[in-house]
N, C-alpha and C positions, 0 to 999 in steps of 0.2 A: 504494500500500500504506500502511497506517496506520503512524504513527511509534511504535515500541516501545522507543525509547531509554531510557525510564525503567522498563522492565519486563524488561530482560534478566536472566536468571538468572546466578548465580555459578557459574563453572566448578568442577567437582568434581575434585580431584586423585586420583591413583592410590593404591590401598591394597594392592597386591600380590595382588589376587584371582586372577590367572592366572599366578602365578609358576611358571616352568618349563614352561608349557604351549606346545604347538605349535599355532598358529591359522592357518587358511586362510580368506580372505575373498574372495568373488567380487564383481565389479562395484565395485571399490574405487578406481578412478581418479577424479580430479576432486575436488569439494568436498562431496560428498553424504554420506549415511549410511554408505556403505561405507568411505570414507577416514577418516571420523570414528571409526568402529569400529576400524579398524586402529590409529589413533593411541591410542585409549583402551586397546586390548589391549596395546600396547607399554608404555604408562604403568603398566599393571597387571602387568608383568613377563613378558609372553608373548614367544615367538619368533613372528614373523609373516611370512607370505607372502601377497601380494595378487595378484589376477588381474583382468583386464578384457579386453574385445574390442578396445578402442581403444588400440592399442599406444603411440602417442605420449604420450597422457595417462597411461597406465599407467607408462611410463618416468619421466615427470616426477614423478608421485606417489610411486613407489618411491624415487626419488632423494631427494625431500623427506623421506620417512619413514625412509630408511636401511634399507630392506628389499628382499627379492627380489620382482620382479614377473614373473609368468608369463602370457603372453597366452592367452586361452581364449574360444572361442565356445560358449556353453552350449547352442546349438541343434545342435551337432555332437558326436556320441558319441565319435569318435576324439580330438577336442580335449579333451573332459572327462576321458577316461581318461588322456591325457597330463598334464593338470593335476594329477590326484590322484597319479600316479606321481612326477612331478617335485617336487611339494610335499612328499610323504612323504620323499623323498630329502633335500631341503633342510632339513626340520624334524626329521628323525629319525623322527617319527611325527606324524600329524595327530590331535591330541587334540580339536580343536574345528573344525568347519566352519560358517561363516556364509554361508548362501545369500542373497545380497543382490541378485542379478541380476533385473531386471524391466524391462518396457517398457510405457509407457502410451500415451495418445493420446485424442482426443476425436472421437466420431462418433455420430450418431443411428443407431439400429439399422436403421431402414428404408433408410438410405443406405449402410450399412456393407458393404464388399466382403468376400469370403471371405479375401482376402489380409490386409486390416486385422484381421480377427478372428483369423486363424491365426497371424500373427507375434506378436501380444500373448500368445496362449496358449502358443506354442512357447517364447518366451523366459521368460515369467513362471512358468508352471506346469510345462511339460515340462522346461525348463532346471533348475528346482529338483529335479524328479524325477531327472533324469540325474545331477546332482551328488550328490544324496542316495544314490542307488543305488551309485554308484562309491565314495563314502566309507564306506558301510555295509560293503562287502566288506573294506575296509581295517580298519575299526574292529572288525568281528566277529572278525577273525583275532587281534586284540589283546585282545578281551574288554572294551573300554571305549571311550568317546568321547561327544562331545556335538555335536548339530547344532542350529543356531538358524536358523530361516527368517524371512524378512521378508514378512509379509502386509500387510494394510491394513484400516482400518475399513470400506472399501468392500466387503469380503467379507461384511459384515453389513448395511450401510446403502446406500440407493439414492442415486445421483447421475446426473443427466441426462448422456447422452453417454458413459457409462462402462460399458456392458454388457459389453464384452470384458474390460476390466481388472478389473471387479468379479467376473466369472465366474472369471477366472484366480486372483485372490486368494482367493476362496472355495474354489477347488480346492486352493490351497496350504494353507489351514486344514485341509481334509479329509485331504490327504496327510500333514500333520503328525500328526494324531490316529491315523490308521491305521498309519503307519510306526512311530510310537512304541510301539504295542501289540506289534508284531512285534519291535522292537528291545530292549524292556525286559528280557526274559529273557536277552539276550546282553550286557547291561551298557552299553547305549547309550541315552542320553536324547535326545529330540527335542521341541523346543518352538518357538514362534513369537512374534514381536512383531507388533502390529497398529497402526501409527502412523496418526494422522489427517493432520496437515500439518506437514512439516518443511521449512523454507526452505533452498534451496541454489541455486546458479547455474543448473543445468540446469532445475530446476522453473520458475524465473523466466523462462527463455527460451521455454518452451512453454505458459505459462499467462498469461492476461490479468490486468492489474492489478485489473480489476473482479471477476473470479472469485476471485483471491487475497484481496481485501478481504472478499468474501462468506463464503468459507471461514473466514477468520480471525475474523469476527464470531460464528461458531458456537462458538468456543472459550471456555470459562469464564474463562480467563486473559486473553482479549482479545488474544492474540498467537499466532503459530505457534511450533512447537518448533524449537529449535536442533538440528542433526543429532546433536551429541554427547549431547543428552538422550535420544534414541532409543538411541544407542550405549551409554549407561549401563545401560539395561535389557537390551540384548543381552549385555553383560558379566556382568550378574547371572545370566542364564540359562546362560551359558557356564561360570560358576564353580560351586564346590562349595556355595555358599550356596543354590542351587536343587536340591540333591541329591535331593529327594523329588518333584520336578516333572517330568512328562513328558506329552506329548500336549496340553499347554496352549497357548492363544493369549492373550497378554497385550495388552490394549488400552493403547497408550501415547498417550493423548490427554487433552485437558481439555474434551471435548465434554460438553454437558449431557445428562444421562440422559433 
């Protein structure tokens, strides 16, 4: 990977943008966008509950952040319903849901199995739908709420070996737009972020140095995003600063147009 030591951005401190809000974030264990979003929300004054399928990493992250962690498998409806119910109890109310759960992988379409296709769609698209559906019933009863989904620039742009992931993320974008139209009259806003490349430990494990270098070279800044840079935009969409935005997908990238 290229050396970006001279190009690191300066961390942005909190400004109380989510003061008093109850925030639930899925897939927040580890060191990626989810945990960075949880940390940023805490710094912005929110009460936070995190969730993840990986219970050991969830417990470690929750202890590090000083928050409650609730295990959840977003491919299981009973698990999702339990998450929403427990999170609402812990937070008092879920003001913000961040749907961060997603699963990637690399496979040429002509070699891809049904199982490879299905698991990526089930976690990334169906999981987002299940959590959104459960949260909407909670938020509709209160007449307010915000949902922020994590999409990807691959929902718009082609990349070899990513047909399943790109299809799932394009689905998340369409789900965001359609759900937002339904939810608007009920006081709920739904938007999405669409990152290009944010570096974290899990991505580094499953992606070759050669591909990471190639993807990084496409960025105008000549570097990948830090996870907290994506989290900053998620916080913006979760906050009242985006009060007139719904059904939007914000590209968080420095890719050349």
